[in-house]
N, C-alpha and C positions, 0 to 999 in steps of 0.2 A: 562580313563574317558569314560563313555557311550556317544554314538553319540548325544543323546538328550541333555545331560548336556553340551557337547561341543557346540552344537548349541545355547543353552541358554546363555552360557558364551560369545559366539561371539556376540550375540545380545546386551548383556549388555555392552560389550566393545564399540560397535558401538554407542549405546545411550550415553555413557559417552563421547565418542569422539565428538559427535555432540554438546556438551556443552562446548567444550574446544577451545580456540582460536588457529588458525593455527600458528600464529606468536609466541606467548609467552608461550603457554601451560596453561595459567590461565583461570579459568572459565569465560565465557562471560556473566557477570552479566547484562549488558544492554539488551542483547537478552533475558535472563531469565526474567528480569523485564518487558520487552515488552510483552512477551507471557503471563505472569501472569496477567498483566493489561487487556489484551484482554479477557482472560478466565473469569476473575472476572466480568468485565463489561458485557460480554455476558450473564452470568448467571443472574446477577441482573436485567438486562433489560428484558430478555426473560422469566424469571421465577418469579421474585419477584414483578415486576411492575404490577399495576392494572390501566387500563385506562391511562397509561403513567406516573402515579404518585406512591408515596411511603408512607410508614408509618415509625415508629421508629424501630419496631422489628417484626420478622416473625419466626414462628416455622419452624423446619427443614423440616416438611412435607408440608409446605406452606399453611396449613389449618387455622392457627390462626395468627391474625395480631393485633398489638397494636400501639397506639399512646398515647394520654392522655386517657387511657382506651382502651377497646377492639374496634376494627374496623371491620365492615363487608367487604365483597369483593368489594363493590361499593364505599367505602369511602377511600380517601387518605388524608394525612395531609400536611398542608402548613408549620406549625411551624417546624423550624429546630429541628432535623437533617433530615427532611423528603424531600418532593418533590423538593423545590428550591435548597436545599443544595446538594442533589444527582445530580440534573441537573447541578449545577456548578462543581461538581466533573467530570462529563462527559465533560464539557467545558474545564476543566483543562487538561484532557487527550487529547482532540482534539488540544488544543494549543500546547501541548508538542509533539504530533506525526503527526498531520495533517491527521489522519485517519478519513475519513468521517463517519465511523460507530459510533464514539462517538458523532459527531455532530447530527446524526440522533436520537440517544438516548436522547440528550439534547433537540432537537426539540420536541420530544414526551412529555418530562416533561414540557416544556414551553407551549405546547398545553393544557395540563391538567390545568395549571395555568390560561391560557386564558379562559378556560371553567368556572373556578370557581371565576373569578373576579367579585366582587360585583358591583352593580349599583353605589355605593358611591365611587368606584375607587380602593379600596384596597381589602384585603382578610381577612377572618376570619380563625379560626384554621384548619378547614377541608373543603374538597370539596366532595359533595355527587353526584355521578353519577347515583344514583338509579332513577327508573322511577317514584316513588311516593315521593313527597316532605314531609318532616317532619317539625316540628316547627323550627328546627335549620337549615333547608336547606336555603342556601343563596339566596338572591334576586340577581340572577346572571344577568350580562349584556347581556349574550348570548341569553336570552329569550327562551332557550330550556326547562327550568324547570318552570312549572306553579305552582304558589302558594307559592313559597319561600318567607319568610318574613324577614330573618336575613340580615340587611343591615348596620351593624356596622363594618366598616373597622378597623382592629386592628393593633396596633403597639406593642402589648404585646408579649414578648418573640421573637421578631424579625420576626413576621409573615409577615406583608406587606413588611417590609424592605428586607427580603431575596427574596421574590417573585419579587420585583422590580429590585434587583441586577441581579437575574437570567435572567429575561426577557431582560433587557438592554444588558447584555453580549451575550445572544443568538441572539438578534437583530443584534448586530455588527458582530458576527460570521457568520450569514446568509446574511451579506452584505445588511441589511435593506430591503431584498426582500420578506420576509414573512409578508404580509400585516396585518394579524391578530395579530401576535406577536408585530409588530412595533406599531400598534394602541393601543394595550393593555398597552404596556410599557409607551408610552407617556401620555395616559389617566390617568394611575395610578400615574405617577410622577406629573402631573398637580393637581390631587386630593390631593396628599401629600402636595404640596406647598400651596394649598388652606386651608388645615387643620392647617397650622402653624399660631400661634397667632402673634399679632403685636410685642410682646416682644421677639419673636423667639422661644418660647416654643412649644411643641407638646402635644396633649392629648394622653391618652392611646387608645382611639377609637374615630372615627368620623363618622358622617352620612352625613355631608355636610360641607360647608365652616366654618371657625372659627368665633366665635363671637368676637366683639370688646373687647379689653383688655388693661388695663393701663400698662405703662412701669414703674415699680417701683422695688425697691430692696427688697430682702428677709428680713423678720423681725420675731421676736418671738411673739407668741400670748400673748395678755394681758388679756386673760380669762382662766378659768380652762379647759385646752384642754382635760383632762381626761373625763370630763363630757359634754363638749360643743363643738360646731363647727363641728360636723359630717356632712358629705355631702353624701347623698344616692348615687348619681350618680358621685362617685369619679373618674370614668374613664374619665370624661370631664375636670378634673383638669390638671394643668401643671404637667407632669409626667416624672420622671427619673427612675421609677421602672424597675428592671431587665435589666439594660444595655440599656435602650431605646435610650439614647443620642448617644452612640457609634454606634449602629446599624443604626440609622437614618443618622448619619454622613457618614457611609460607603455607604449607598444607594445614598446619594447626591453626594458623591465623584465619584462613579461609573457613575452616570448619567452625571456628567460634563465631565468625561473622554470619555464617549461613544458619547455623542451628542454635546459637546462643547458649550452648551448654558450657558451664564453667570448667568442666573436666578438660576441655581442650586448652583453655587458658592455663590451667594447673600444669598440664604436660609441657606447655611452652615455657613456663617458669622453671620447671625441672630441667629442661634442656639448657636454659640459661645458667642454672646452678652447675650443671656439668661443665659447661664451657669455662666457668670461673675455676673449677677444680682442675681442669685439664691444662690450664696455662702452666708451662714449665717454670721452675724456679730460676733465679739468676744462675749463670750469666746469660741465659737465653729465654727471657720471659715471653715466649710465644707458644705456638701449638704444633703438634705432630699429626701425622695422618691417622694412626691407630694406636691403641693402648691395650694392654692386657688387664686382667682383673685387679692387678696391683697398681694400676695406673703407670706402668712403665712402657715407654714406646717400643713397639715391636715391628718385625718385618711383615709385609704383606706379600705381593708378588716379588719375583726375583729382582726386579728393578725398583722396588719400593722399600728402601731400608728404614730402620728406625732413625729418625732425624727430625729436626725442626723444619717445617715446611713453609716457604714463602707464600704459596698459593692458599693452603688451608688456613694459615694464620690470618690472611686477609678476610677470608670467608667467616672465620670465627668472630673477628671484630665487627664485621658488618651485621652478623646475626645478633650479637650482643646489643648493638645499637637498635636493631629492629625490635628485639624483645623489650628493651628499655622503653622504647616509644609505645609499644602496644600495652605494656603492663603499668607504665608510670613508675617503675622501680629503678631508681638511679644506681642501685648497687651493681647492676649489670654493666655499667659504664666504667666502673673502677679499674678493671684490668687494662683498659685501652691505652692510657698515656704511657705506661711502661713498655707495652708491646710496640707502640709506634716509635718510641725513642730507640728501642733496640733494632727494629726493622729498618729504620732510616740508616743505621750504620751498616746494614747488610746489602744495601743497593749496589749492584755491580756497575762497572764502568760504562756500560751501555744503557743504564737507567732502569734495568730490569732487576727482578729478584730471582735467585736460584730457587728451584723447586725444593732442594734439600740443603741444609746446613748441618755439618757433622756435629754430633752431640759434644758439648763442652769446648771443642776447638773452634767451632763456628766457621770452619772452612767450607766453602761451596763444594758440594759433593755430587759426583756424576758417576756414570758407568761407561765402560768402553763397549765396543761391539761384541765382545765376549762376555758381557755382563759381569765385569770385575770392577770393584769400587776404585775410583780414581778422583783426583782433584782437577783433572784436565778434561774439558768438554769437547775436544777436537774430534774424538771418535765415538761420541755418544750416539746410540741408536735413534734414528729419525722418527720413530713411531710415538715418542713420548715427549711431553713438554718439559724439558729440563730447565728452561728459564721461562719466567712468566712476567707479564707486564705488572708494573707497580701502580697500585691505586691508593697509595698512602695519603696523598694530599686530599683526595676526595673523602677518604675515611676520616681524616682529621676534621674536615669541614662538617661532615655528618655528625661526628662526635660532639663538636662544639655546638651545633644546632640542637642536638638532643639534650645536651647538658643545660642549654639555655631555654629549652622549651619551644624551639622554633621547628616547625614542620613544613618543609618546602613542598611536600606533596599536597598541602592545602592550597597551593597556588599553581594550578595546572597550567601547562603550556597553552598559550593563546592560539586560536586558529590561524592568526596571521603568521606566527612563528613556524607553523607547519606547512604553509602554502608552497614553499619551494620544494619540499619533499613530495607533497601531493602532486604538484605539476609533473615532477619527474616520474613518479609512480604511474600516473595516468598515461603519460607519454610512452612509457616502456611496455605497456600492455599491448600484446599483439592482437591481430584481427580475430583470433580464436578465443581470446580471453586468458592468455597465458603470459606469465612473466618468465621469459626464457633466460637461463643462465648459461654462460660459456666458460669452460674451464681454462684457466691460464696456469702456466708453469709456476709452481711455488704456492698455489692456493692450498690452504689447509681445510679439508672438507670433513664434516662430521662422518665418522665411520671410515674415513680415509680410503674411499674407492680409488682405483687407479684409472682415472679417466685420461684419455690422450689429450694433448694440446688442441684446443678448439672444439672439444666435444660439447654439444649443447644438450641441456637437460632441464627438467623442472625440479625445483627445490622447495620442500615443505618449509624450510627456514625462511626463505625469501617470501613465500606466500604468507606465512604467519606475520612476519615483520611488516609487510606492505598492508595487509588487512588491518593490523593494529593501528598503523598510522592513519589510514583512511577512516577507520572507525572513530579514532580520537578526534580527527578533524571534523567529521560530520556531527559528532556529538557536541563539540564546542562551538560549532558555527550555527547551531540551532536547526540543523537540517532534519534531525530525527523526527520520526512519525509519532513518538510517544507524547 
């Protein structure tokens, strides 16, 4: 063997030896996971971030960025899986390892959120760091951007909820010593509580405190809902659309955990009270997307009719279980058996649930490409999820556990159970510290960018998921530095 080849062989042996435990000879997976976590976090923080914030997808050359549509270099997104969710991934890594690098990265993401907090207390979909305001530039509390007009704090798709969770967690990790983060977190939480209606509901957006509202039970419309009862500003209605109840509950639970103030628990209980009121009477004892002040289901967008919703009903049940666990109040479990029995009868032939079931007739309801109501899904617009996966069996198990006082979260996944995923995640990290995604035909992407077949990109959702798995593994394997 040539001396050069001998040398290369020796280097290879030494490299392999460095990844083998001295005691047992097995690969040191925790060490590999820790190195992968640091490399991935370093690349994402130092190459992908803009102004401390993030978008959904970035091209491999870092020149193109997408959220809900293309984003320029001065725009970051609030809506998950962007800035708050990436920030919480960094906090997961810090909690698992004690490495201050991750806390610094989280602080930068939190600072981006502080910059983009609206005067009304919450957040909208994006934060614009550009020098020249546009029509959609927020009316930011910081006063650094002149002329911003957009002051509608949004609970759509977890925007404000995720920002509040991230800020509260960052505030705690920083021992409540960062004044700007601390103030923004408490200001936002107070604004959220102020937006809650007297019956416990929340709107999709708010600009100020909630208007007075009666406390009444849900009921069916007594008019022709197909032609009447539309509300232009449907975002002011009581809203459950796109998992709003569950994400608001999560924000209130984190607030109570971090600050210990019982006003957050009281708001959580009020939310549970609203979900009890919002369950429709027979023959469809489930939930709708949005209701007017009289608790009658109403239209939202042109493809969102007043109807019982398979997706929102599942979120309502999961949220009630969550609230029952957190408060110890079993009354929040009472609506679930009737809803489960009804929804089991709604399951489609392919095992899924329709997004909409027509009021009283219970027929699965769709729209065609011209946005006309129909019972046929063959021409339904592709941009919307007209059918959703059924999680009824899992909800049933969680309901039974909650009723019997069993909390499976008290039994976290063992590090051994995570090893297969950790090996895959470590193996998929490239030499630059990136998890590269490749678009395949039929993939459904957040924000639905039109990537060509085979297009490669970086995904915040993939980063968040992999960091969460690595952090859980390191924490449970005892690798952490704390």
